[in-house]
N, C-alpha and C positions, 0 to 999 in steps of 0.2 A: 867239306864244301857242299855236298849234296844236302846235308841237313840244314846248312845255313840258307840255301836257296829256298827250301821248303818253308822254313820259318818266315823268311821275308815275304814269300807269296801269301802266307796266312795273315800276316800283319797287314799287308796291302788290301787283302779281301775284307778284313774286319774294318779297316779305315773307310773303304768304299761304302760298306753297309751303314756305318755310323753316320757318314756324311749324307747319305741318301735319306736316312730317317730324320736328321736335323733339318735338312732342306725341305723335306715334305711338311714337317710341323710348322716351319717358318712360313711357307707358302700358304698353308691352310689358315693359320692365324691372320695373315695379311689379307687373304680373301674374305674371311669372316668380317674383319674390321672394315674393309672397303664396302662390303655389302651393307652393313649397318650404317656406315657413314653416308652412303648414297641413298639409303632407304628414306622415302619421304615421310615426314611426321604427319600423323592422321589429324584431320580437322576436328575440332571439338565444338559441339553445338552449344551455343550460349544465347541468352536473351540480353538485349541491350536497351538502353534508354538515352535519349539525346539530352544533353545538359542545356538548360535554358535559364535565362534570368527571369525571375518571377516575383510578384508581390507575395509576401509570406507573412503569416500571422504566427509568430512563435508562441509557445506555451510552456508554462512551468508545471512539471509533473510532480504529483505527491500522492500519498496514501492517507486516507482520512476515515473518520468514524462519524456516522450520522446519529444525531440526537434530536429529540423533539424540541421545537422552539420554546415550549413551556411543558414542563413535566414534573409532577410531584407525587409523593406517596401521602395519601390522605389519612390522617389519624384523628382519634377522638380526643377531646379536651377534658373530659370528666368521666367518672365511673358510671356504670349503668349496665342494664341488661338489654340485649338487642331485642327490639320489639318488631321492627319491620325493616327488611332490606329492599329498597325501592329502586334497584337497578339490576341489570343482567350483564354478563361478561360481554365486552366489546360493544357496548351500547354507546351511542353518541349522546352526550348530555349538554345542556345549556348552562351558562353561568347562573349561579343561584339555585339550581335545581336540587331538591332534597334527595340525598342518596341513602341515608340511614336515619332511623328513628329509634332512640333509646326509650325505655320506659320512663315516663315523666309524670305519672299520676300524682306523686307527692308534691312535686314542684308546681303543678297546676293548681293544686289545692292551696298551697302557700300563696300563690299569686292572687287567687280569688280573695283570700283573706286580706292580703295587703291592699287590694283595690277597694275592698269594703271599708277598711280603716281610712284609706285616703279620701274616699267620698265623705265619710263622717267628719274628718278633720277639715275638709273644704267647707262643709256646712257651718261648722263652728267658726271658721275664719270669716265667712260671709256675715254671720250674726254679729261677730265682734266688730266688723267694719260698720255695720248698720248702727250699732249702739254708739260707736265712736262718732259717727256723723250726727247722731241726735244729741250728743254731749252727755250721755249718761254712762258711757263705757270708759274704762281706764286704759291707758296706753300699755300697761304691762299685760293686761288681758289680751289685747290685740297682738302684742309681740309673741306671747305664748302660743296663740292660735296660728300665727304665721310659721313659727318654728315647727309646730306639730305637723302642719300641712306639708312643709318642705321635707321633713323627715319621712313622712309617709310616702311622698312622691319618689324620693330616692330609694326607699325600700322596695317600692313597686318596680322601679327600673332595675334594681339588683336582681329581684326574683325573675324578671323577664329575661335578663341576660343569662341567668342560670338555666332557665327553661330553653333558651335558644341553643345552649351548648348540648342539649339532648338531641339535637339534630345535626347531621353532617351534610353540608351543602358543597356543591362544586364551585371552586373559586374562579374558574374560567371554563369556556366551552371546550370540549375535547372528547376523547374516547376513553372509557374506563376499561380496566383490565378484569382479571378474575377476582371475585370476592375472596377475601382471606378470613372471613368470620362467618358464623352460623347463627341462625335464629335461636334466641334464648341464651346466647353466650354472654358471660359477664366480662365486661371490658374494663381495662385500666387506662388511665390517661397515657397517651402516646402509642396506643395499640394501632398498628397499620391496618386499615380497612380495605383499601384498594389503591391502585396506581391510576393516575389521570394524566393522559398525554394529549397535547394538541398536535395532531398529525397533519393538519392542513399546511402548516409552515414548519420546515425542518431547518436545522443548522448542522453544518459539517465542520468538524475541527481537524486541522491537519498542520503539519510543520514543513518548513522549507529551510534550506541552508542560509546562513547569514549573508553569504555573497549575493543572494537574490533579493535581499530586503529592499535594495534601492529600486527594484523593478515593481514592487508592490504598491498599490494605491487602493483606497477605499472606493468601492463601486465597480471595480474591474469585473468583467463577466467571467464566470466559471462554468465548467461542464463536469458532470460526474456521473458515475454509474458503477454497477457491480463488477464490471470488467472493461478492458480497453476497447473492445468492439461494441460496447453498448453504453455510450456516454450520452444518454438521451435526456438527462435532467439538467436544467440550466438555472443559474442563480447569479449572485454577485458577492464580492468580498464585503463583509459587514464589519470586520474588526481585525486589527493587526496589533499584536502585542509589542509595545515599544521596547521591551527588554529581550535580549538574546540569552538563551540558557547557556551559562558558562560551561556546563558539563558536556552538553551535546553540540553546542554551537548552532542550535536551531532556533528559529523564531516561530511562535505559534500564530496561526491564522484561523479566522472563523468566517465561514460563508453562510449565506441564507439561500434557501431553494424552496420553490413551491412543490407541494406534494398533494395536489388536489385529488389525484387518483389513488392515493394511499399505497403506492408501490414501494416506498422507502419505509424502513422499519428502524426505530431507535436501536442503537448499538450495532447497526450494520456496517460492514467494512466496504469501502468504495475507493475507486480510482478517481483522482481529482486532476483537472487541467485548468490552470489559470491563464486566460488569454491576455497576451500583451498587445501593444500597438502594432499595427500592420507596418511592415518594412518593405520598401520597393527595391528592385534590382538585386535580389538575393539569389545566389547560386545554391540550389537545394536539390538533392537526389534521393532516391529511395534508400532506406537504411541498408537494404540487402546489397547495395553496390559497394559499400565500404567494408573492408576486411580489417579486423583488428589483430595485431601481432605484437610480439615482444619488442619489435623494432619500430613500431609506429603503425598508424592507419594508412592503408593504401587502397587503390582501386585499379582496375584494369580498363584501359582505354583502347578501343578497337580502331585501327587505322589501316589504310591500304598498305600492302607490303612494300611498295616502292617509295612510300612517303613516311614509313614508320621510323621514328627516331628512337635512339637508345633511351631507355628510361633512366632516371637519376640513379646513381650507384647505390646499391643496397648497402646498409651498414655492415661493418666488419663482423664476421661471424654469423651472418644471417643464413638460416637453413630453410626458411619457409618457401622461398621462390628463387629459382635459378636466374642468374643475370644473363643478358642477351649475349655477352661475349662467350658464354659457355655453350651456346646453341651450336651444334655441329653444322659445319658448312655442307651444303648439298651440291651435288654435281648437276648443274642446270641441263646438261645434255641427257641425264638419265631420269630426273624428277622435275615435275612442273612446280614452279615457285608458287607459294600460297598467295591468294588474292588479299586476304585479310589476316592481320596478326594482332595479338593482344600485348600491349605494353603496360608494364607495372608503373604506376605513378603514386608516389607518397603524397598524402593530403593532410591538411589540418582541418579538423572538424569543429563545429560550433554547437548550437542548440538543436534539439530534436523536437519534432511535432508531427503527429498524425502519420507515423510511419516514414517520415522524411527526415533528413539530416542536413544541416547547413554546412556548406563547404567554404571555409575561410580562404584557403589557398590550395593550389595543386590542380584544379580543374578550371576550365573556361567554357563559356557558352559555345555550343557547337560540337563539343566532344561527345563521343559515343561511349558510354561506360557500360560495363557488363553488370547486369543485375542478378543473374543466376548462372551457375556453372563455374564459379571461380575456383572451386576446390580442385578442379582437374587442370587448371591453367598453370603455366609458368611463363616467365617473361619471354616474349617473342614467339609464343606458340600460335600456330595457325588456327583460325576459328571460322565457324560458319554461323551466321546469325539467323535465328528462327524465332521470331517473337510470337508465333501462333501456338507454341506449345508451352506448357508449364514444366519447369525443371525442379527436381527435388534437391535436397541439400547436397547430394553427391554429384549434381550436375547431370543426372540422367533424366531423360524425357519421361513424363508420366502420362 
């Protein structure tokens, strides 16, 4: 009996200890949960922009290559030895200016002999005409004199053409490149002497998707430059290929642009913007206000906490932003309610231009959208607006 009582007391003691440990852990976990549940969410600093209806000039974006409006590689038409190179690299030349002279001594001598023969045959023709007028010359003699004179004249023209081929002239005004021949070099027909480019007017060739073909028209203004932040060159659309490439589904477009200062170089890669007609009453915001995810494009709208509405339900399986229903309820007696909160709103976007993007649906005039700091936001998060600072990609003030 004594042993039974001792065992019962030991079991009771163990039960009391176990119950105390379990109760302590339960109360501790409950206290921690209550603490975090009632802890106020920190306000996140963001920059905002008011959504307004505005007149907007949309643009079609493309990548292009610049070429000279006129550009050729000048070659010789006949054989010969280089006698004089009459240009220097990067020299501006005029149309018809002689750039290269080949040795033409033999051709000049032949031309002089041909001119002498022509002069003699013309004298014979003149005497034959005088005799015919006096009635003492025969018609056959006159015909022979005329034929000889015509043959000599054709021979002189031929020799003059051969002599002209010994000179290389500029077909149009422009800038020549680096000489590719040397004095005394023997040249074959077709040998490239130098490149000639008209740099005052340039053309830019680019392609656009076939869906944008209906928006293109001859004469539309274009802007271009080596990068997006420097589109200082202006021009117009000069040609549109009527055929769409069946392999790439792209249409080729050519623009013309003035290059009076010579800052554009043939073969240069440029950014091109084709300006379309101005459109009134368009909702457009900064591109930084729109976040792209697997479930669609969305933006954060800042509203007063007492007026904030639940954003549209996120698609099933979304992991990018928490829904407002998942926001832990706060104890108003222990934490002050936030003044401003960010609501996630899914939007449908349109065209882009100059760092702005068209909003087809999802936003309305008067909404305040977050333009920086979205990466730290979730649906219903309290925010503090400070548009005097610049935020980096992580939403931190710089």
